[in-house]
N, C-alpha and C positions, 0 to 999 in steps of 0.2 A: 687122666689129662686128655684134653682134645688135641687135635693135629697142630693147631697154632702153638699150644703150650708146649708140645714136644719139640717143635722146630724153632722156637724163639731163640734168637742168638743172644749170647751173653755180651757183657760190655767189651770184651776183648776180641769178639768174633770179627772176621773180615766183612761180614754184611754190615754190622753195626758200624765199623770204622768208615765205611763208604757211604753211609746213609746220612744226608744232611739233617734228617729228623732225629736220628738217634746219636749225632755226634756228642751231645750231652745226654747221657742216659736219662730214662725217667726216674723220678723219685721213688723210693721205697713206698710200698703200698700205704703204710701207716702215715708217712709224711704227706702223701698225696691225699689221703682221706681228711687229714687235718687242714690242708690247704683249701680244698674244695668246700668243706664244711664252713671254714671262715669265710670263703668267697660269698657263699649263699647268705651269710649274715649282713654283708654289705650291699648286695644286689638282689633285685627281683626283675622279673621280665613283663612284657606288655601282656602276655596271654594270662599270667597269674593275677596282674592288676585287673584285668577285664573280668576274669572269672569271680573276683572278689567284690567287683564294683557294685554299689548299691542298685544300679539299674538292671544287673544280671541276677542279684541275689534277692532283691526286694528288701534288703536290710536297710534299717535307718542309717546305720554307721558301720563301715566295714572293718573297723579296728585300727585304721590308719588314717592319715590325711594326705592327699595327693596334691603336690605343689608344682605348679608350672613356673618355672624360673626365668622365662624368656621375657623379652621387651613387651610393651603394650601392643605395638603393631603386630608382633608375632602371635600374641594371645588373641587379638581380634581376627587374624587370618584363620585361626583354628586352635581349639584346645579340647582336652578331654572333659567331658561333662562332669560337673560337680568338683572339678579341681579348684584349687585356690590359686589366684594369680599373685606371686611374690617374687618379682624379679631379683636376681641375685645381688644386685647393687643395692637393694632396699632391705636386705635380710638384717643386717646389724641394727637398722633403726626400727623395723616394724615386726620382726619375727616373734618376740615375745609378747606384743599386743595381739596378734592375729592367730597364733598357734598356741597349743596346750602341750607343755612338756611331757604330760603323762601319756600323750598319744604319739605313736610312732609316725614319722614323716617319710614320704616317699617323694623324692624329686625327679623331675624330668626336664629335658630340654629338647633341642631339635632331633638328634639322633646319635648314631654310632660314631659319626665323625665330629662330635661336638663334646667338649668336656665341661659344658656349663652346668650339667646337673651334678657332676662331681664337685665343682667350685662351690655350688650352692649347698651341697651336702656337707662339705667341710665346714662352711661358715656357720650351718645350723648346729653341726656337732660340736664346734667350739663354743657355742652358746649353751650347750647342755642338752641338745635334743637328741633322741634316738632317730636314727635316719638311714635309709637305704635309697640307692639310685634305681630308677627304673631303666634298665638297659633298652636300647632301641629307640627311646624317646618317642616324640609325637610322630616321627616318620614311620616308625614300625607299628604304632597304633593305628595310623591311617592305612598303611599297606596290608595290615592284617584284617582290614575291613571293619573296624569299629568306628562307631559314631563320634563325630566331633561337633562342638558348637563354634559358631562363627558369628560375626556381627550381623550376618544375613539370616541366621537361623541354624537349625541342626542339619547336618548331611553326613553321608556315608558314601565310601567308594562304591561304584556300581559292581565291582568284582574284587575278591580277595586276590592279592599278589600270590600267585603260585610258588613263587620263590621264596617266600617268607612264612607261610602258613598253609596249612591243609586246606584243600577246597571242597573235599568230599566228606569231611568229617569234622566234628567239633573238637575233637581231641588229637593232638600231634603225636601222642604216644610217649612223650618224653616227661 
């Protein structure tokens, strides 16, 4: 055992009782593993999408389709290259015409403060599509320095936001 394991308080310890972080004790390791495994079936992140993106891999098809669920004005302002534009309000009427149910779908919207991608993922799942949400949305796609398409052409941030992605490495290590 390391020093932290030797000194870790149990649920009845005075340290735990005083800590707002530990007022509710952590789940048992098996329950935590099941939760986080399940979580990864519902979410992917910007870096993983960028790594699997056809422009990064040279692949014709990355094994999923990326869907921007925002309005046309938002799409025109900037979107992930090669994404499909399917606003949430149009999913019920158009998803089965423009998407293939045998191909997993990854939805995105504005960013972490927006639940539009989750609403779109729900609508798609209810129609029978396999779906994940890209956490971080277009905000983190841009902040991490990835290319976007706009009505005026393709562009990229001049620099990567050092608070959201590594600036001296391709790999964040996670």
